[in-house]
C-alpha positions, -999 to +999 in steps of 0.1 A: -001+000+000+013+035-009+010+059+021+014+096+017+021+116+050+006+147+035-029+130+026-052+130+057-070+099+045-037+079+050-030+093+086-046+064+105-023+039+083+007+062+086+006+065+124+010+028+127+045+031+114+072+036+141+095+061+123+066+074+101+047+082+133+079+100+144+081+124+116+043+131+118+049+140+154+075+167+144+049+180+122+026+186+149+048+198+178+077+216+159+060+225+126+084+255+118+115+231+120+099+204+095+120+202+064+103+169+049+089+182+017+073+145+007+071+113+026+057+083+013+056+048+023+058+016+001+062-019+006+074-031-030+096-022-059+065-018-078+050+007-055+081+025-057+080+026-095+047+043-092+060+072-072+096+075-079+089+104-105+076+125-078+110+127-065+141+146-076+170+126-085+184+123-049+159+108-026+164+096+012+150+060+023+146+047+057+133+012+064+104+012+089+082-013+105+047-013+123+044-010+160+048-044+177+073-054+152+115-053+158+131-022+151+146-025+117+185-028+120+194-012+090+207+025+084+187+046+058+203+058+026+205+092+005+212+083-028+205+086-066+171+070-075+189+043-094+203+029-060+167+025-044+157-008-056+192-023-045+186-010-012+150-025-011+166-059-018+192-054+009+166-044+034+143-075+028+173-099+039+173-081+072+141-069+079+108-090+080+080-072+063+096-039+058+082-007+050+100+020+030+100+057+038+107+075+005+115+113+014+124+145+000+140+171+022+142+208+014+175+215-004+205+212+017+187+202+050+199+164+049+236+172+050+256+148+072+293+156+068+293+193+066+276+199+100+276+216+135+268+181+149+234+166+165+212+165+197+191+137+213+170+149+238+154+120+261+124+139+278+102+129+307+079+153+314+078+157+352+111+142+354+145+147+337+154+158+304+189+143+292+205+161+263+232+144+245+254+164+217+277+155+194+301+180+173+308+190+139+311+165+110+286+144+133+248+141+137+223+127+157+231+091+144+259+084+170+238+096+197+206+072+189+232+042+183+249+049+215+282+056+199+292+089+209+280+115+232+304+146+232+286+166+258+257+160+282+229+179+303+206+168+328+178+193+334+147+189+357+116+193+335+102+221+357+135+241+355+137+241+315+120+276+317+152+289+338+176+276+311+195+302+289+227+300+264+243+319+293+236+295+323+232+262+305+264+250+321+246+248+355+230+216+342+261+205+325+274+171+336+300+160+312+323+167+283+340+140+265+381+139+269+400+147+238+415+112+237+379+096+236+366+121+211+393+111+186+382+075+189+347+085+180+361+107+151+378+078+136+347+057+136+326+085+124+348+091+096+348+052+086+310+053+085+309+086+064+334+072+039+315+041+034+284+058+029+300+086+006+329+072-010+329+101-034+335+127-005+365+107+012+390+138+011+363+162+021+355+140+052+390+136+062+396+175+059+364+184+077+366+162+106+380+183+136+411+170+153+398+183+187+363+186+200+350+221+206+321+228+231+287+235+217+283+270+200+262+294+222+241+303+193+233+266+188+220+264+224+200+295+217+183+278+189+177+245+210+162+264+239+140+287+217+128+266+189+127+231+206+126+233+244+100+261+250+078+250+223+075+215+239+071+230+274+042+253+262+024+224+246+030+202+277-010+194+282-010+182+245+020+162+247+002+145+278-030+139+259-013+122+235+004+098+256+038+115+253+050+119+291+082+102+280+097+107+244+131+112+225+138+139+201+164+135+173+180+167+157+206+173+135+227+206+132+233+222+098+267+243+094+246+275+096+233+262+129+199+256+117+181+226+137+168+198+116+145+175+140+144+142+125+118+123+147+100+124+179+102+090+192+070+077+211+075+053+244+058+026+222+086+023+200+110+010+230+083-009+250+090-044+236+126-040+223+147-042+251+180-063+256+188-082+286+200-050+303+168-033+297+185-010+273+168+005+241+177-014+208+189+006+179+160+020+161+182+049+145+188+062+110 
């Protein structure tokens, strides 16, 4: 079945998808930051063939699944449309009954190399808000996969209204050591070179040798454009069952925040390892 995120008639079906619903929640709670121009869900190559001409030459594909199914353990791609069918075949070998999110972003907003990093917020309304950050040439991927967290904040929900870019270090709890940072930078470069072999030299050149703490203007944007809007809409979040949720955010080179997904608690309820930790459901 072909589903269109922007078609009201498809909403009830689209909301059954784990990642698809997360994108829909961005459009509801952070609409000014939404950069997804098109999002379709398809199951087969034949369905992809029916919609591919609606997309530009470069398209982003993510593998999704219904709530109650295992979280797909395969990353998404941003590639020329000619590579999409090959990706479908690869995903089908790893994921049972996959759904494929076919996405077009506003131009330049899906950059993953020339960036200022990413945030992942783990929000517990009435409890603590955990904010993890990665630096330049990273995005939220390493945070959601548990591979890197360069800075960390722990903020009580009822103190969010007090935080500013000038006093945020009151709630700051750690900065990664430069030695540990270098390990994460090497792993990130390996990932990026595998994904974008044609940009190998650029990746090596742009990866910082040392970690620099988060930019003040970026913190201003996070507070003003994400934290405060969520606090203001607390009652709506609770009505939607979002007393706990995650927000994945990438940061462009110009400091613009690009939220990728708001993850509902249901997405993680049945997928826990023996230690009770979240399984990988990232990009």
